[in-house]
C-alpha positions as CSV (number, residue, x, y, z in Angstrom):
1,X,-5.0,6.2,16.7
2,X,-1.4,6.6,14.7
3,X,0.4,3.5,14.4
4,X,4.0,3.1,13.2
5,X,4.3,2.4,9.9
6,X,6.6,-1.2,9.2
7,X,9.8,-0.1,7.3
8,X,11.4,-1.5,4.4
9,X,13.3,-5.0,5.6
10,X,10.6,-6.6,7.4
11,X,9.4,-9.8,7.0
12,X,5.8,-9.0,7.1
13,X,5.9,-7.1,3.9
14,X,7.0,-10.1,1.9
15,X,4.4,-12.9,3.5
16,X,1.1,-13.0,1.7
17,X,-2.0,-11.8,3.7
18,X,-4.8,-14.1,4.8
19,X,-8.2,-13.6,4.7
20,X,-10.4,-12.2,7.5
21,X,-14.1,-12.7,8.3
22,X,-16.4,-10.4,9.8
23,X,-15.8,-11.1,13.4
24,X,-11.8,-9.6,12.8
25,X,-11.5,-8.2,16.7
26,X,-11.7,-4.5,16.5
27,X,-12.0,-3.9,12.8
28,X,-13.8,-0.8,12.1
29,X,-10.9,0.7,14.7
30,X,-8.2,-0.7,12.9
31,X,-9.7,0.8,9.3
32,X,-10.2,4.3,11.1
33,X,-6.1,4.2,12.5
34,X,-5.3,2.9,9.3
35,X,-6.9,6.0,7.5
36,X,-5.1,8.4,10.3
37,X,-1.8,7.0,10.0
38,X,-1.9,7.1,6.4
39,X,-3.2,10.4,6.3
40,X,-0.6,12.0,8.7
41,X,2.0,10.2,6.4
42,X,1.0,12.2,3.6
43,X,0.1,8.9,1.6
44,X,-3.3,8.2,-0.6
45,X,-2.8,4.0,0.5
46,X,-1.8,2.4,3.2
47,X,-2.0,-1.9,3.6
48,X,-2.2,-4.1,7.0
49,X,1.3,-5.6,6.3
50,X,2.7,-2.2,6.3
51,X,0.7,-1.7,9.8
52,X,2.5,-5.1,11.0
53,X,-0.6,-7.3,10.1
54,X,-0.3,-9.8,7.4
55,X,-4.0,-9.8,6.9
56,X,-5.7,-9.1,3.3
57,X,-7.2,-5.1,4.1
58,X,-5.4,-2.2,2.7
59,X,-7.6,1.5,2.8
60,X,-7.0,4.1,-0.2
61,X,-7.8,7.8,-0.7
62,X,-7.0,8.8,-4.3
63,X,-8.7,12.4,-3.8
64,X,-5.4,14.0,-4.2
65,X,-5.0,13.4,-7.7
66,X,-8.7,14.6,-8.5
67,X,-7.3,17.0,-10.3
68,X,-5.9,14.7,-12.8
69,X,-8.8,12.7,-12.8
70,X,-12.1,14.3,-11.7
71,X,-13.4,10.7,-11.1
72,X,-11.2,10.2,-7.8
73,X,-13.1,13.6,-6.0
74,X,-14.7,11.3,-3.7
75,X,-12.4,8.2,-4.0
76,X,-12.2,6.9,-0.3
77,X,-12.2,3.3,-0.2
78,X,-11.6,0.1,2.4
79,X,-11.2,-3.2,0.4
80,X,-11.3,-6.5,2.9
81,X,-10.1,-9.8,1.3
82,X,-9.7,-8.3,-2.2
83,X,-9.0,-10.5,-5.4
84,X,-7.9,-8.2,-8.9
85,X,-9.4,-10.9,-11.2
86,X,-8.5,-9.3,-14.4
87,X,-5.9,-6.5,-15.0
88,X,-6.3,-5.2,-18.8
89,X,-5.5,-2.1,-20.9
90,X,-2.1,-0.9,-21.8
91,X,1.0,-0.8,-19.3
92,X,2.0,2.5,-18.0
93,X,4.6,4.0,-15.8
94,X,3.7,6.3,-13.1
95,X,6.4,7.7,-10.7
96,X,5.7,5.4,-7.5
97,X,6.6,5.9,-3.9
98,X,6.2,4.2,-0.7
99,X,5.1,4.9,3.2
100,X,7.2,1.4,4.2
101,X,10.5,3.0,1.7
102,X,11.0,7.1,2.6
103,X,12.3,8.9,0.0
104,X,12.6,6.6,-2.7
105,X,10.5,6.9,-6.3
106,X,10.6,4.7,-8.8
107,X,8.8,4.9,-12.5
108,X,6.7,1.8,-12.3
109,X,4.5,-0.4,-14.7
110,X,1.1,-1.4,-14.3
111,X,-1.9,-2.0,-16.5
112,X,-4.4,0.6,-17.2
113,X,-7.8,-0.9,-15.5
114,X,-8.4,-3.3,-13.4
115,X,-11.6,-5.7,-12.0
116,X,-11.2,-6.4,-8.4
117,X,-13.5,-8.4,-5.8
118,X,-13.4,-6.7,-2.2
119,X,-15.5,-6.2,0.8
120,X,-16.0,-2.9,2.2
121,X,-15.8,-1.9,5.5
122,X,-19.2,-2.5,6.3
123,X,-18.8,-6.1,4.4
124,X,-20.8,-5.5,1.7
125,X,-19.7,-7.6,-1.1
126,X,-18.3,-5.2,-4.2
127,X,-16.9,-6.8,-8.0
128,X,-16.1,-3.0,-9.6
129,X,-13.9,-1.7,-12.5
130,X,-11.1,1.2,-11.5
131,X,-9.1,2.6,-14.6
132,X,-6.4,5.1,-14.1
133,X,-5.0,6.5,-10.9
134,X,-7.1,4.9,-8.8
135,X,-6.5,1.4,-10.2
136,X,-2.8,2.1,-10.0
137,X,-3.4,2.9,-6.4
138,X,-5.1,-0.5,-5.3
139,X,-2.8,-2.2,-7.3
140,X,0.0,-1.1,-5.1
141,X,-1.7,-1.7,-2.0
142,X,-3.1,-5.0,-3.8
143,X,1.0,-5.9,-3.9
144,X,1.2,-5.7,-0.6
145,X,-1.1,-8.2,0.8
146,X,0.2,-10.2,-1.9
147,X,4.1,-9.7,-0.3
148,X,5.3,-7.6,-2.7
149,X,6.6,-4.2,-2.8
150,X,7.1,-1.5,-5.8
151,X,10.5,-2.3,-5.7
152,X,9.9,-5.9,-6.8
153,X,8.3,-4.4,-10.1
154,X,12.0,-2.3,-11.1
155,X,14.9,-4.1,-12.9
156,X,17.3,-5.7,-11.2
157,X,20.2,-3.3,-12.0
158,X,18.0,-0.3,-11.0
159,X,17.1,-2.3,-7.5
160,X,20.9,-3.2,-7.1
161,X,21.6,0.6,-7.7
162,X,19.0,1.1,-4.4
163,X,20.6,-1.2,-2.4
164,X,22.6,1.1,-0.1
165,X,19.3,3.1,0.1
166,X,17.4,0.7,1.2
167,X,19.8,-0.6,4.0
168,X,19.7,2.5,5.6
169,X,15.7,2.7,5.8
170,X,15.8,-1.0,7.1
171,X,18.7,0.0,9.4
172,X,16.4,2.7,10.6
173,X,19.3,5.4,10.1
174,X,16.5,7.9,8.1
175,X,14.3,11.0,9.4
176,X,10.8,10.5,8.8
177,X,8.4,12.9,10.0
178,X,5.4,10.0,10.8
179,X,5.9,7.0,13.4
180,X,7.8,4.2,11.9
181,X,9.2,0.3,13.1
182,X,12.8,-0.3,12.0
183,X,13.6,-4.5,11.0
184,X,17.4,-3.8,11.9
185,X,17.7,-0.7,14.4
186,X,20.2,-0.3,16.4
187,X,19.3,-0.4,20.1
188,X,20.2,2.8,22.1
């Protein structure tokens, strides 16, 4: 089932997610629905806050980047209760976008390598290290469960320049090819 993606301006996107346990209702269905929603919107990652749930869960599929990084050829994962325990390496910029902030892309600096602990959809515990674009996708989605957006990582001046575009998104005055929920859309 395709879920509506919450648009910029909704308070759920600024809340820190809470841990869940393996008895979380319909968890497997939620993960499947998040993947389906992400694919429909042509994304490479989707966090639970983006579908209105303030929990520590996100899904990623970085296989579209396999041409640039062959190690991503099978990079599809669910991350439950993740904790980034270390970020290392040089900072590098990459042009990021977000399904909750359609039609806006900005260069964002992040560290090139992360060490992260998490549970997968079968409740197997993992402690893994990722680098490059795989790490970048994880960091972006991890920010969502921490109540941060990529626009929080750009300069104040740049964010000020984007204010009218961001307000337009919040009001729902944009067209997107996927289902969205807008916090300030006027009822007709």
